N, C-alpha and C positions, 0 to 999 in steps of 0.2 A: 504494499500500499505504499501511497508517496510519502507519507510522513513517517512511514512505522522506523525505517532507518535511524532518521533524526532522535527518536524516542529511545530507542535499544542500541544507538551506536555507543553510549560511554560504558556499556558494560562487556563491551567486544572490541574496542578499539586496542586496548593494550595487546591481546594477542594477536591481532592483524599487525600491527609495527613490530612487535618482533620477529614474525614470520617474515615481514618486508626485509629486515635486517639479516636475517639468514638466506634471502634469497639472493640478496648479491654476492655472498660467498660462496655459492652454489650455484651460479649462475653458467659458470663454463661446462659443469656437468651435466646441467639439466640440458643443455644445448645438443650434448651428445646423446642425452639419454631418451630423450625426446622423438629424436629423428627414428621412423621405423626401418627396417630392412626394406619392407616392399616398395617405400616411396610414396606409400598411399596420405592422402591429406590426415590429419588429426583433429579430430572435433572433442572437445569439452563441456559436457553439461554441469549445471548446476546441482541436480538431482535425479535420481535412477528413474522415475518415469520418464523424463526426456531423452533421457539415455536412450532407453528401450527403444522409444517411438523413434528418435532417429536411426538407429540399427537397423530398423523394419523397412524405412527408405533407402538409407546407404547401401544395405546389404553387405558385402566385401568389399566394396570399395572404398571405405573409409575407416580409420580407428577411431571408436568412440569409447569414450569415458565417461564416469560423473565425477563429479567434487566429492558430494556427500555419499555415504555408503549405505546398502540398503538396513533400514531401520530407524533412519535420522530422522530429528525435527529438524524442519528445512528453516524455519522462520528465525529460530533463534543459533544456526550452527555459526560456529566460530571457525574460519578457515585455518587450518594448520601450515606449518611451512611447506610440507610437500605436495598441498593443494597449489602453492603460488608455482610452485616449480614447476608442476605440470601444466598449468595455466600459461606458464612463460612460454613453454613448447608446444602450445596449440594452435594450430591453423585458424581455428573459429573457436570461441564460446559463445554456447546457446542458451542462455535464461529464458524462464518465464516471464519475468516482469510483472508489471502491476503490484510492486512494491513486496511481493512474496520473500524476495530475497532479501532482508533488509541490510545485509552484510555484503552486497553485490557491488556496490560501488567502492566499498576498502577496497574489497579484493582486487577488481580491474584498474585503480588507480595505481597498484604496484606492479602491474604488469603490464606487457607492451603487446595485445593480442586483439585482433578484431572481436567485437560481438554482435550477438542478433537476439533478436526479443520475439518469441514466438508465440505471444499472446496477441501480437500486432494484428488487428483486423476484428477482434473478438468483441460483441455487444455485450459490455460489461454489466453486471447488475452493482448495486452501492449495496454496502451494508447497512441494516437496517436498524441495528440498536449497539449499544456499548461504547468506548472510545474512539472508535473508529466509523462511527455513524456517518454516513453520505460517501465515503471513501470505496473504491471499486474492488468487490470479493475477487481474491487473486485466483481462487483456485477453478480456474476456467476452463481447465483440463479434464474434471471431471464429469463434464457433459461431452455424450458422443457426438451431438451436434457441432459443439465448437472444436474438439478434436480435428474435425474437416479444416479448421481454420490451423490449428497447429502444422498439419501433416503438410498441407500445402506451403504454408512457409518454411518449412524444412527443405520440401524439395526445391523451392527457389533459393535458399541460401545454399543448399549442395550443389545445385545448378551451377551457381556463381563462383564457387569455391573450385568446381571441378566441372570445367564447360566439356570436357570431353565424353561426361555421363550424365550430361543433362537429360537424354531421352528416356533412360534408364531409370533416373529418380523419379521422373514423371510418372514412369510407367507401374514403379514398385508402390509409389503413393497412391495411386488410384486403387489398386488391388486392398492397399491395407485399409484407406479409407471404405471400402466396400465392406470389409470385416468388422470394422468399429459399428458401422451404421447397423448392422444386424444386431448387435447387441441393445442398442437404444430400442431399435423396435420391438424386441422381445419383453423388454422392461414395459413398455407400453401396451403391450399386449397381455402381459400376467397381471398388470393393474387395472384392467380397462373395467371389470365389474365392481370395483372398491365403490361404495355409495360416496358423493361429494363430502360428507361430513368427516370421514374418515381416510381422506389423502393429505395426510399430514407425517413429514418426515422428521424428526425428534433427534437431533444429536447433540453430542459435547462442543463439537466446533460448528462454526458454522461455514462450513467446506464444501454443501451439497446445494447451494443455490441455483447453480446451473444446471445438474442433474435433475433437481425438484422440478424446476421449471420444465425442463425437457420432458418431464413425465406428468407434470400436470397437478403436482404436489405441493401444498405449502410447508414451508420449511419453517423450524423452529429449532434454537439452541440454546445451550447456556451460556457461551461466549462465541465472541465473534471470530477470534483467530487465536492460535496457542501460545501465542505471547499473554495470553490471562488464562491459566488452567486451574485458577481453582474460582468454583461458582461461589458469589455471595447467597445468604441465606433468600434475600428477596429474588435474585435471579431462577434459585432452585424453585422457590414459592410458584411464581410466574408460569413455570413450566410445569409444573405441576398441575395447575390451574387449567393449563392448556390441554395437558393431556387427559385430564378425567372430563374435561367440556366437549373434547371431540371424539372420545372412546378409543382412543389411540392404544392398540392392544401392545404395541412393541417400540421401546426407544433404542436407541443406538450409542456405542462411543466410537472413537478411534485408536487405533492401534498404538500412536505414539504419545498418545497421554493416559494420565488416571483416571479409571471409569467411577470412582467413589462416589463424585456428586450424581451421576447419573443413575447408580444405583440407589443411592436415596430418593431420587426420582421415581424410579419404578417402586420402590417399597411404598413410598405414600399414595403414588396415584392408583397403583393396581398393574401397571402395566409390567411386561416381560424386559427384561434386558436382553437384546438380541446379540448376533456374533459382533464383533469389534470388525470394523468398516477400515480400510485402507484410503487413505489418501496422498501423503505426502513423500511415499517410500513404498517401493515393491519391497517382498519377502526375497532372503536369499535363495539361491537356485533351488533348492529341495522343499521350499515352504509353498504356501497356497497360492501365494501369486508372483510369482517370479518373472510378469510380465505385465506391460499395460493392459494387453487383452484381458489377461487372467484378473487383473485387480476390477477393469471394469464388470466382467460377467461376476465376480465371487462379489463386489458390492451390490450390485442389480438384484442376485439371486439371493443374498441377504434381507434385503429390503424388500423384494416380493413374497418372501418367504414371514418375515416377520410381520407386515401390513396386514397378509389375507389371512393369517394363523386361525383366529375365531371364527372365521368364514368356512374353513375348512374341517372344523371341528365338529 
């Protein structure tokens, strides 16, 4: 979000400065270490979801890696010295934008590599409550519809980076977009029978605004972004009231935060706590969501299962 970096920078600046100092000492090594034997372009993304999306478009034509690792919380991440080394050796760094990576400007100020913002062109949704009210919700990749924009941006950026393979990237992007669109269509079909009064998605973080819009759901959350990971009694009471009023059968929380507050909501409202949802990070290779398509499928199935639970009983 546009102002998030300013609000959180004081807690991370010392780590970035220290990393920048180490970068100067390791620059020569990083230059030789970053080059690939294949001579393929090197792309670094800010988090694992974007890395997987890029890999699906790039195939074996590009070397792709993520700054943050599987399971990391992206909002408050602190770049390490080795992150700066990899960034310095990249031909292109791809970020989500919309203020998601509050640390990104500090990161790029210390390296010399071009950057691209993959959310460019997305119709944003403003955050409706909390300290970030009115700022654009940064979790635009959680929408199968918005993902089409991301994929187009990836294909365009890769084509500019590697013009010899422009047609390949465009073709791979089209196939990938079709697979993403099918997941969105499946969710809409699965939720089509829900009454309007129960078409509600209640989560810990407000990360599902775009997915809720795609599926025709009303979104409600405890806090807007994961910089605020402790719900106040007032926030909990408000969500409990909403769940009761709308007869919401299941509430959810994300894998990167403590679900204690949402457990309290479930206990006080009579709702069930559903499966933990994935947002900011993929799982490791052997986990439930090793790819972006897996993440979308897992989350949409968990949401559909939770919201239709009582109707199936």
